[in-house]
KETORTI-696760 format. One line per 5 residues: number of its first residue (from 1); their letters; for each residue x, y, z of N, C-alpha, C. Coordinates in Angstrom, 2 decimals, padded with zeros to 5 digits. Layout:
NUM	a	X/Y/Z/X/Y/Z/X/Y/Z; ...
//
This chain:
1	mnril	040.30/105.78/112.01/041.00/104.86/111.13/041.27/105.51/109.78; 040.22/106.22/109.25/040.39/106.90/107.97/041.41/108.02/108.07; 041.44/108.69/109.25/042.42/109.77/109.44/043.86/109.21/109.43; 044.04/108.06/110.11/045.37/107.44/110.15/045.81/107.03/108.74; 044.88/106.44/107.98/045.19/106.03/106.61/045.54/107.24/105.76
6	llvil	044.79/108.33/105.91/045.07/109.55/105.16/046.43/110.11/105.52; 046.80/110.05/106.83/048.09/110.55/107.28/049.24/109.71/106.70; 049.05/108.39/106.70/050.07/107.50/106.13/050.27/107.79/104.65; 049.16/107.96/103.91/049.25/108.27/102.48/049.95/109.59/102.25; 049.63/110.58/103.09/050.23/111.91/102.94/051.73/111.86/103.19
11	igsif	052.14/111.18/104.31/053.57/111.07/104.63/054.29/110.30/103.53; 053.67/109.21/103.04/054.28/108.42/101.98/054.48/109.22/100.71; 053.49/110.04/100.37/053.61/110.85/099.15/054.70/111.90/099.29; 054.88/112.44/100.51/055.94/113.43/100.73/057.31/112.79/100.56; 057.50/111.60/101.17/058.77/110.90/101.05/059.04/110.49/099.60
16	leean	058.00/110.08/098.88/058.17/109.68/097.49/058.58/110.86/096.63; 057.95/112.01/096.87/058.31/113.21/096.11/059.75/113.62/096.39; 060.15/113.53/097.68/061.51/113.89/098.07/062.52/112.94/097.43; 062.20/111.63/097.46/063.11/110.64/096.88/063.27/110.86/095.38; 062.16/111.13/094.69/062.24/111.37/093.24/063.05/112.61/092.94
21	aqsfy	062.84/113.66/093.75/063.60/114.89/093.54/065.08/114.66/093.75; 065.42/113.94/094.83/066.82/113.66/095.14/067.45/112.81/094.04; 066.69/111.81/093.57/067.22/110.93/092.54/067.50/111.71/091.27; 066.55/112.58/090.85/066.77/113.38/089.66/067.94/114.33/089.85; 068.01/114.93/091.04/069.09/115.87/091.30/070.45/115.18/091.27
26	nfgrq	070.55/114.03/091.93/071.82/113.30/091.98/072.26/112.80/090.62; 071.27/112.42/089.79/071.63/111.90/088.47/072.23/113.00/087.60; 071.68/114.21/087.73/072.14/115.27/086.85/073.37/116.00/087.34; 073.67/115.92/088.64/074.78/116.73/089.16/076.10/116.01/088.96; 077.17/116.77/089.11/078.51/116.20/088.98/078.84/115.33/090.18
31	rtllv	079.40/114.14/089.93/079.93/113.29/090.99/081.44/113.33/090.90; 082.07/113.56/092.02/083.52/113.79/092.03/084.31/112.72/092.76; 083.62/111.76/093.38/084.30/110.71/094.15/084.07/109.36/093.48; 085.18/108.64/093.22/085.11/107.34/092.55/085.77/106.28/093.40; 085.21/105.08/093.38/085.85/103.91/093.97/086.25/102.99/092.82
36	sggig	087.38/102.32/092.95/087.87/101.48/091.85/088.42/100.17/092.38; 088.42/099.18/091.52/089.02/097.89/091.82/089.48/097.25/090.52; 090.55/096.47/090.58/091.04/095.87/089.36/092.05/094.78/089.60; 092.39/094.09/088.53/093.40/093.05/088.54/094.33/093.24/087.36; 095.48/092.60/087.41/096.41/092.72/086.31/097.66/091.90/086.56
41	natyf	098.74/092.30/085.89/100.01/091.58/086.09/101.08/092.53/086.57; 102.14/091.94/087.11/103.27/092.70/087.64/104.55/092.16/087.01; 105.40/093.07/086.57/106.65/092.71/085.91/107.82/093.30/086.68; 108.78/092.46/086.98/109.97/092.86/087.74/111.13/093.20/086.80; 111.92/094.21/087.20/113.13/094.58/086.46/114.29/094.69/087.46
46	gdlkd	115.31/093.85/087.27/116.43/093.86/088.20/117.52/092.90/087.78; 118.36/092.52/088.74/119.54/091.71/088.45/119.22/090.28/088.04; 118.04/089.80/088.36/117.67/088.43/088.00/116.71/088.41/086.82; 116.93/089.34/085.91/116.07/089.46/084.73/116.93/089.80/083.52; 116.68/089.11/082.40/117.40/089.39/081.16/116.92/090.69/080.55
51	qgdnf	117.81/091.45/079.96/117.42/092.65/079.24/116.56/092.25/078.04; 115.52/093.03/077.80/114.61/092.73/076.70/113.44/091.86/077.11; 113.50/091.26/078.29/112.38/090.47/078.81/111.47/091.42/079.57; 110.44/091.91/078.90/109.65/093.02/079.42/108.27/092.63/079.92; 108.01/091.34/080.10/106.68/090.95/080.56/106.78/089.72/081.45
56	dsrfn	106.17/089.80/082.64/106.03/088.66/083.54/104.55/088.43/083.80; 104.18/087.18/083.96/102.77/086.86/084.21/102.51/086.67/085.70; 102.98/087.61/086.52/102.71/087.56/087.95/101.49/088.41/088.26; 100.75/088.05/089.29/099.42/088.59/089.56/099.48/089.83/090.44; 098.51/090.74/090.22/098.30/091.84/091.16/096.82/092.15/091.27
61	itagl	096.42/092.71/092.40/095.04/093.13/092.64/095.09/094.48/093.34; 094.21/095.39/092.96/094.28/096.76/093.46/092.90/097.31/093.76; 092.82/098.25/094.71/091.59/098.96/095.05/091.96/100.39/095.44; 091.05/101.33/095.16/091.39/102.72/095.47/090.20/103.65/095.49; 090.46/104.88/095.92/089.51/105.97/095.90/090.12/107.15/095.14
66	qyfvs	089.30/107.83/094.36/089.77/108.97/093.56/088.79/110.14/093.71; 089.35/111.36/093.81/088.52/112.55/093.98/088.94/113.60/092.97; 087.98/114.09/092.21/088.25/115.14/091.22/088.20/116.51/091.90; 089.34/117.18/091.90/089.42/118.51/092.49/089.09/119.59/091.46; 089.10/119.23/090.18/088.72/120.12/089.10/088.27/119.24/087.93
71	prvsv	087.70/119.82/086.88/087.22/118.98/085.77/088.29/118.10/085.12; 089.56/118.48/085.25/090.61/117.67/084.60/091.60/117.04/085.56; 091.58/117.46/086.82/092.60/117.02/087.77/091.95/116.26/088.93; 092.58/115.14/089.30/092.09/114.36/090.43/093.26/113.88/091.28; 092.95/113.53/092.51/093.92/112.91/093.42/093.34/111.56/093.84
76	rgdlt	094.21/110.59/094.12/093.70/109.27/094.45/094.67/108.53/095.37; 094.12/107.56/096.07/094.91/106.65/096.89/094.60/105.23/096.48; 095.65/104.38/096.39/095.48/103.00/095.95/096.27/102.07/096.86; 095.69/100.91/097.12/096.38/099.84/097.82/096.46/098.65/096.87; 097.67/098.16/096.64/097.90/097.09/095.66/098.72/095.96/096.28
81	wfqle	098.26/094.74/096.04/099.06/093.56/096.38/099.53/092.93/095.08; 100.81/092.56/095.03/101.33/092.00/093.78/102.49/091.07/094.06; 102.81/090.25/093.09/103.90/089.28/093.17/105.01/089.65/092.20; 106.25/089.37/092.59/107.40/089.53/091.71/108.24/088.26/091.79; 108.98/087.99/090.71/109.89/086.85/090.72/110.97/087.03/089.66
86	gsded	112.10/086.37/089.88/113.20/086.36/088.92/114.09/085.16/089.18; 114.74/084.65/088.13/115.56/083.45/088.29/116.67/083.42/087.26; 117.89/083.06/087.72/119.02/082.87/086.80/118.83/081.62/085.94; 118.05/080.69/086.42/117.85/079.44/085.68/117.18/079.69/084.34; 116.35/080.75/084.26/115.62/081.06/083.04/116.42/081.92/082.08
91	sgdeg	117.63/082.31/082.44/118.44/083.21/081.63/119.13/082.48/080.48; 119.39/083.23/079.42/120.17/082.70/078.30/121.65/083.00/078.44; 122.06/083.58/079.58/123.45/083.93/079.82/124.11/082.86/080.70; 125.23/082.31/080.26/125.89/081.23/081.00/126.40/081.70/082.36; 126.86/082.94/082.44/127.34/083.47/083.71/126.23/083.52/084.75
96	rnrrn	125.05/083.92/084.29/123.92/083.96/085.21/123.47/082.55/085.58; 123.52/081.64/084.62/123.16/080.25/084.94/124.04/079.70/086.05; 125.33/080.03/086.00/126.24/079.54/087.02/125.96/080.20/088.37; 125.62/081.47/088.36/125.30/082.16/089.62/124.11/081.49/090.32; 123.08/081.12/089.54/122.00/080.24/090.00/121.15/080.83/091.13
101	lsfqs	120.97/082.15/091.16/120.14/082.79/092.18/118.70/082.92/091.71; 117.79/083.06/092.66/116.38/083.25/092.32/115.67/083.90/093.51; 114.47/084.43/093.24/113.66/085.01/094.32/112.20/085.03/093.90; 111.33/085.08/094.87/109.90/085.37/094.72/109.49/086.26/095.88; 108.51/087.11/095.64/108.05/087.97/096.73/106.59/088.31/096.58
106	snfel	105.92/088.46/097.73/104.58/089.04/097.79/104.73/090.43/098.38; 104.12/091.42/097.74/104.39/092.82/098.06/103.10/093.60/098.24; 103.18/094.66/099.05/102.07/095.61/099.20/102.59/097.01/098.87; 101.76/097.74/098.14/102.09/099.14/097.82/100.91/100.03/098.17; 101.19/101.07/098.95/100.21/102.13/099.23/100.70/103.38/098.53
111	sftgt	099.91/103.90/097.62/100.36/105.04/096.81/099.32/106.16/096.82; 099.82/107.39/096.67/098.99/108.58/096.53/099.48/109.34/095.31; 098.59/109.51/094.34/099.00/110.10/093.06/098.03/111.19/092.65; 098.52/112.05/091.77/097.69/113.04/091.10/097.58/112.68/089.64; 096.41/112.88/089.05/096.20/112.59/087.64/095.71/113.83/086.91
116	inlfe	096.09/113.92/085.66/095.57/114.98/084.79/094.98/114.32/083.55; 093.75/114.69/083.23/093.01/114.06/082.15/093.12/114.87/080.87; 093.05/114.17/079.75/093.14/114.83/078.45/091.92/115.71/078.21; 090.74/115.21/078.55/089.50/115.96/078.34/088.86/116.27/079.69; 088.14/117.37/079.75/087.45/117.75/080.97/086.19/116.91/081.19
121	nparm	085.86/116.70/082.47/084.56/116.15/082.83/083.58/117.32/082.93; 082.49/117.31/082.17/081.56/118.45/082.20/080.81/118.52/083.53; 080.10/119.63/083.74/079.35/119.81/084.98/078.31/118.70/085.17; 077.73/118.24/084.10/076.82/117.09/084.16/077.65/115.85/083.87; 078.02/115.10/084.90/079.00/114.02/084.77/078.54/112.90/083.85
126	tsrpa	077.22/112.73/083.69/076.74/111.69/082.79/077.00/112.04/081.33; 077.36/113.30/081.08/077.69/113.73/079.70/079.19/113.75/079.45; 079.96/113.09/080.32/081.42/113.05/080.15/081.78/112.32/078.85; 083.02/112.54/078.34/083.42/111.89/077.09/083.38/110.37/077.19; 083.07/109.72/076.08/083.03/108.26/076.05/084.43/107.68/076.19
131	fnaya	085.45/108.47/075.87/086.84/108.02/075.96/087.67/109.16/076.52; 088.58/108.83/077.43/089.49/109.83/077.98/090.82/109.15/078.27; 091.86/109.94/078.26/093.20/109.45/078.60/093.77/110.32/079.71; 094.68/109.76/080.49/095.23/110.51/081.61/096.65/110.06/081.90; 097.39/110.92/082.61/098.72/110.61/083.12/098.70/110.79/084.63
136	flglg	099.54/110.02/085.33/099.57/110.13/086.79/101.00/110.10/087.30; 101.19/110.71/088.46/102.49/110.79/089.12/102.25/110.95/090.61; 103.09/110.32/091.43/102.89/110.46/092.86/103.99/109.83/093.70; 103.63/109.49/094.92/104.54/108.86/095.87/103.87/107.63/096.46; 104.69/106.65/096.83/104.14/105.44/097.41/105.09/104.83/098.43
141	llytn	104.57/103.88/099.17/105.36/103.13/100.14/105.19/101.65/099.84; 106.31/100.97/099.66/106.33/099.57/099.29/106.79/098.70/100.45; 106.07/097.60/100.68/106.54/096.56/101.58/106.88/095.35/100.73; 108.14/094.90/100.80/108.58/093.76/100.01/109.28/092.74/100.89; 109.18/091.47/100.51/109.77/090.40/101.30/110.30/089.32/100.36
146	ptael	111.50/089.51/099.78/112.04/088.51/098.85/112.33/087.19/099.57; 111.97/086.09/098.91/112.21/084.76/099.46/112.85/083.88/098.39; 113.46/082.79/098.84/114.03/081.79/097.93/113.73/080.42/098.47; 113.62/079.45/097.57/113.32/078.08/097.97/114.60/077.27/098.13; 114.67/076.51/099.19/115.80/075.62/099.47/115.29/074.37/100.18
151	dgkrh	115.58/073.24/099.60/115.15/071.95/100.16/113.63/071.91/100.35; 112.91/072.47/099.38/111.45/072.41/099.41/110.78/073.39/100.35; 111.54/074.33/100.93/110.98/075.31/101.86/111.42/076.71/101.47; 110.51/077.68/101.61/110.83/079.06/101.27/111.41/079.78/102.50; 112.44/080.59/102.24/113.12/081.32/103.30/113.16/082.81/102.96
156	alqpl	112.83/083.66/103.93/112.96/085.10/103.76/114.44/085.46/103.68; 114.81/086.24/102.66/116.23/086.52/102.40/116.74/087.73/103.16; 115.88/088.70/103.43/116.35/089.94/104.07/117.00/089.70/105.43; 116.44/088.83/106.30/117.10/088.62/107.60/118.43/087.88/107.49; 118.66/087.16/106.39/119.88/086.36/106.26/121.10/087.19/105.88
161	ktegv	120.90/088.38/105.33/122.01/089.25/104.90/122.97/088.45/104.00; 122.45/087.96/102.90/123.23/087.09/102.01/124.42/087.80/101.38; 124.41/089.13/101.35/125.57/089.90/100.87/126.27/090.60/102.02; 125.87/090.29/103.26/126.44/090.98/104.41/125.95/092.40/104.55; 124.81/092.70/103.91/124.27/094.07/103.88/122.87/094.07/104.49
166	sysrl	122.59/095.08/105.32/121.25/095.26/105.87/120.45/096.20/104.97; 119.18/095.88/104.75/118.29/096.77/104.01/116.89/096.61/104.57; 116.05/097.60/104.31/114.71/097.63/104.87/113.71/097.00/103.91; 112.70/096.34/104.48/111.60/095.82/103.67/110.63/096.92/103.25; 110.67/098.06/103.93/109.84/099.21/103.57/110.66/100.17/102.72
171	qpvip	110.13/100.50/101.54/110.87/101.34/100.61/109.94/102.36/099.97; 110.40/103.62/099.80/109.61/104.59/099.05/109.69/104.29/097.55; 108.63/104.62/096.84/108.61/104.45/095.38/107.95/105.67/094.75; 108.24/105.87/093.49/107.59/106.93/092.70/106.80/106.25/091.58; 105.47/106.21/091.69/104.66/105.63/090.61/104.34/106.68/089.55
176	yglgv	104.45/106.29/088.29/104.04/107.18/087.20/103.63/106.34/086.00; 102.72/106.89/085.20/102.28/106.12/084.04/101.12/106.77/083.33; 100.45/105.97/082.50/099.35/106.44/081.65/098.17/105.48/081.76; 097.00/106.01/081.43/095.81/105.18/081.43/094.78/105.70/080.45; 093.85/104.83/080.09/092.70/105.22/079.26/091.44/104.82/080.00
181	rikah	090.43/105.68/079.89/089.17/105.48/080.60/088.04/105.44/079.58; 087.23/104.38/079.63/086.12/104.20/078.70/084.81/104.22/079.48; 083.90/105.07/079.05/082.59/105.16/079.70/081.75/103.94/079.33; 081.38/103.13/080.32/080.60/101.93/080.07/079.16/102.06/080.55; 078.90/103.08/081.38/077.59/103.27/082.01/077.61/104.69/082.56
186	pfvnv	076.43/105.32/082.78/076.46/106.67/083.36/077.33/106.81/084.59; 077.44/105.75/085.41/078.23/105.83/086.64/079.43/104.89/086.65; 079.76/104.26/085.53/080.81/103.23/085.50/081.78/103.49/084.36; 083.09/103.37/084.67/084.14/103.41/083.66/084.91/102.10/083.66; 085.42/101.72/082.50/086.39/100.64/082.36/087.73/101.29/082.06
191	viegg	088.76/100.91/082.81/090.06/101.59/082.72/091.15/100.56/082.43; 092.04/100.93/081.52/093.27/100.18/081.29/094.43/101.10/081.67; 095.28/100.66/082.59/096.33/101.53/083.13/097.65/100.78/083.25; 098.72/101.45/082.86/100.07/100.91/083.04/100.95/101.92/083.75; 101.68/101.45/084.76/102.52/102.37/085.51/103.80/101.73/085.99
196	yrqtf	104.90/102.45/085.85/106.20/101.98/086.34/106.44/102.54/087.74; 107.18/101.78/088.54/107.55/102.23/089.88/109.06/102.41/089.96; 109.46/103.66/090.13/110.87/103.96/090.36/111.17/103.76/091.83; 112.11/102.87/092.14/112.44/102.60/093.53/113.78/103.23/093.89; 114.12/103.17/095.16/115.38/103.70/095.66/116.21/102.59/096.31
201	tdyld	115.96/101.37/095.84/116.67/100.21/096.37/117.06/099.27/095.24; 118.15/098.54/095.45/118.57/097.51/094.51/118.38/096.13/095.12; 117.52/096.06/096.14/117.36/094.79/096.86/115.93/094.23/096.80; 115.17/094.57/095.77/113.89/093.89/095.60/114.09/092.39/095.43; 115.25/092.02/094.85/115.56/090.62/094.57/116.64/090.07/095.49
206	dvstv	117.11/090.86/096.47/118.17/090.47/097.40/119.53/090.34/096.71; 119.69/090.94/095.55/120.95/090.86/094.80/121.36/092.26/094.39; 122.62/092.67/094.72/123.03/094.02/094.36/124.52/094.19/094.12; 125.37/093.71/095.02/126.78/094.12/094.95/127.72/092.95/094.66; 128.46/092.51/095.65/129.48/091.47/095.44/129.29/090.33/096.45
211	hpdks	129.95/089.23/096.17/129.92/088.10/097.10/130.71/088.48/098.36; 130.14/088.24/099.54/130.81/088.63/100.79/131.86/087.60/101.21; 132.62/087.98/102.18/133.58/087.04/102.79/132.81/086.12/103.74; 132.72/084.85/103.38/131.94/083.90/104.16/132.84/082.98/105.00; 134.08/083.39/105.24/135.03/082.52/105.94/134.58/082.22/107.37
216	twdpt	133.80/083.09/107.95/133.33/082.87/109.33/131.92/082.29/109.37; 131.33/082.02/108.21/129.98/081.47/108.16/130.03/079.95/108.21; 128.99/079.36/108.72/128.86/077.90/108.73/128.50/077.43/107.32; 129.35/076.63/106.66/129.07/076.19/105.28/127.79/075.38/105.13; 127.26/074.86/106.22/126.01/074.08/106.14/124.78/074.94/106.45
221	siryr	124.98/076.21/106.77/123.85/077.07/107.17/123.04/077.49/105.95; 121.80/077.83/106.21/120.91/078.33/105.15/121.47/079.61/104.56; 122.00/080.47/105.40/122.57/081.74/104.92/123.68/081.49/103.92; 124.59/080.59/104.23/125.73/080.29/103.35/125.24/079.73/102.02; 124.30/078.79/102.09/123.85/078.12/100.88/123.04/079.03/099.96
226	lsdrs	122.29/079.96/100.53/121.50/080.88/099.71/122.31/082.07/099.24; 123.46/082.32/099.85/124.33/083.40/099.41/125.07/083.03/098.13; 125.51/081.79/098.03/126.25/081.32/096.85/125.67/079.98/096.40; 124.77/080.05/095.42/124.08/078.84/094.99/124.76/078.17/093.80; 125.92/078.69/093.41/126.68/078.01/092.37/127.19/076.66/092.87
231	lelga	127.32/076.51/094.19/127.78/075.26/094.77/126.82/074.11/094.46; 125.54/074.43/094.28/124.57/073.39/093.97/124.80/072.78/092.60; 125.50/073.51/091.73/125.78/073.03/090.38/127.14/072.36/090.29; 127.81/072.19/091.42/129.13/071.57/091.43/130.26/072.53/091.14; 129.98/073.83/091.07/131.02/074.84/090.85/131.79/075.07/092.15
236	pgyep	133.03/075.59/092.05/133.84/075.79/093.26/133.36/076.92/094.16; 132.42/077.72/093.72/131.94/078.84/094.52/132.70/080.12/094.19; 132.10/081.25/094.56/132.67/082.56/094.25/133.54/083.05/095.40; 134.65/083.68/095.03/135.53/084.27/096.03/134.98/085.61/096.49; 135.33/086.05/097.71/134.88/087.36/098.20/135.26/088.48/097.23
241	gkvrg	134.32/089.37/096.97/134.56/090.50/096.08/134.13/090.26/094.65; 133.84/089.00/094.28/133.36/088.72/092.93/131.96/089.31/092.75; 131.69/089.75/091.53/130.42/090.42/091.25/129.25/089.47/091.49; 128.31/089.92/092.27/127.06/089.16/092.50/125.87/089.84/091.84; 125.93/091.18/091.77/124.87/091.95/091.12/125.40/093.26/090.60
246	nssdn	124.51/094.04/089.97/124.88/095.33/089.40/124.26/096.43/090.24; 125.08/097.06/091.06/124.58/098.07/091.99/124.40/099.44/091.35; 124.72/099.57/090.07/124.62/100.88/089.42/123.18/101.23/089.06; 122.29/100.23/088.99/120.89/100.47/088.65/119.99/099.90/089.74; 119.04/100.71/090.21/118.07/100.22/091.17/117.04/099.31/090.49
251	dgyfl	116.44/098.45/091.29/115.38/097.60/090.77/114.11/098.40/090.56; 113.18/097.83/089.81/111.90/098.48/089.58/110.85/097.45/089.20; 109.62/097.92/089.03/108.55/097.02/088.61/107.47/097.81/087.88; 106.70/097.08/087.06/105.66/097.68/086.22/104.36/096.96/086.49; 103.28/097.73/086.70/101.96/097.17/086.94/101.04/097.52/085.78
256	lnlki	100.40/096.51/085.22/099.41/096.69/084.15/098.08/096.20/084.66; 097.06/097.07/084.65/095.79/096.73/085.29/094.58/097.00/084.41; 093.58/096.17/084.60/092.24/096.41/084.08/091.36/096.73/085.29; 090.75/097.93/085.28/089.99/098.40/086.45/088.55/098.73/086.09; 087.72/098.70/087.12/086.36/099.21/087.04/086.25/100.38/088.02
261	eyylp	085.76/101.52/087.53/085.54/102.70/088.38/084.04/102.95/088.52; 083.63/103.33/089.72/082.23/103.65/089.97/082.13/105.02/090.64; 081.27/105.90/090.10/081.07/107.24/090.66/080.13/107.16/091.86; 080.63/107.49/093.03/079.81/107.46/094.24/078.98/108.73/094.35; 077.80/108.66/095.00/077.02/109.88/095.23/077.83/110.87/096.07
266	nnfif	077.60/112.15/095.85/078.35/113.16/096.59/078.03/113.15/098.08; 076.90/112.58/098.49/076.56/112.49/099.91/076.90/111.12/100.47; 077.81/110.38/099.79/078.20/109.05/100.25/078.87/109.11/101.62; 079.69/110.15/101.84/080.39/110.32/103.11/079.76/111.43/103.95; 079.53/112.57/103.32/078.97/113.71/104.05/077.66/114.12/103.39
271	kqgnq	076.67/114.44/104.19/075.41/114.96/103.68/075.64/116.34/103.10; 075.23/116.54/101.88/075.48/117.80/101.21/074.50/118.87/101.71; 075.03/119.86/102.41/074.17/120.90/102.96/073.42/121.66/101.90; 074.10/121.98/100.79/073.45/122.74/099.72/072.32/121.94/099.11; 072.55/120.60/098.99/071.52/119.76/098.42/070.28/119.76/099.31
276	rklyn	070.48/119.67/100.63/069.36/119.64/101.56/068.60/120.97/101.51; 069.34/122.06/101.46/068.70/123.37/101.44/067.87/123.57/100.17; 068.34/123.02/099.05/067.68/123.23/097.78/066.26/122.68/097.81; 066.10/121.53/098.49/064.78/120.90/098.49/063.97/121.20/099.72; 064.54/121.87/100.71/063.79/122.28/101.89/063.43/123.77/101.84
281	rkrks	063.95/124.42/100.81/063.72/125.87/100.70/062.26/126.15/100.31; 061.67/127.12/100.96/060.30/127.49/100.65/060.22/128.14/099.28; 059.33/127.61/098.47/059.21/128.12/097.09/058.37/129.39/097.06; 058.76/130.31/096.21/058.03/131.57/096.05/056.81/131.35/095.15; 055.80/132.07/095.45/054.59/132.00/094.62/054.71/133.04/093.50
286	fr	054.33/132.62/092.31/054.40/133.55/091.16/053.02/133.99/090.75; 052.02/133.70/091.61/050.68/134.15/091.28/050.42/135.54/091.79
//
């Protein structure tokens, strides 16, 4: 019985020593993998937005992983869900009021970006600067689904071809912007980040070119009514070829986020071989 108790104490002391060594080692070494999450707002820029109106209170939520490939450079992947909206009803322009178009959308963006930091992260990551700034640039894929309300029900606009034009709900984007990172804890940062998305489409809002020829459309159909909503205001409606949108500029959007970043242990995914060897290596005697 005493032998078993002695063996348990011995094994326990070995594991405790190993855990303390690992904990001290992990605390002092550089951590290069971060997980992040945040919330913020999304602002739409397009044909259903007045110039100078640079802020929308639409919601977004984001999560991502970031890996530092050098003390100043990192790569990251982010998944973001966000909302966009625009309406002619809110415009101060009479022409837009008469056009009377609107949209709302729920969107997903998957992006991969590279960042460069103003200051280096030192070899001992807990000694990193209390404040840092960075810039980012990359590529992303956007899924968008513009909708409009009619008779109390929302309708997806892309399948209706309200301008007689087909476009894809999947679109490439180029995200770029700036951020500031504040050290809040040895393993935690608070981040404020703003980034614009350059798109390659003018149909985030389903509005781009001219009013189509609707002579073969059913005037009572949802497609007809959502294509020309001036009829709801008692106007005679637009003739084919009349301007419906400005196709010279693509739509875009801006995301402003407050994020929390957490530095994951380096063995979070893979066991670090060098770390294991360091503590399993036989120590030399200096006597």
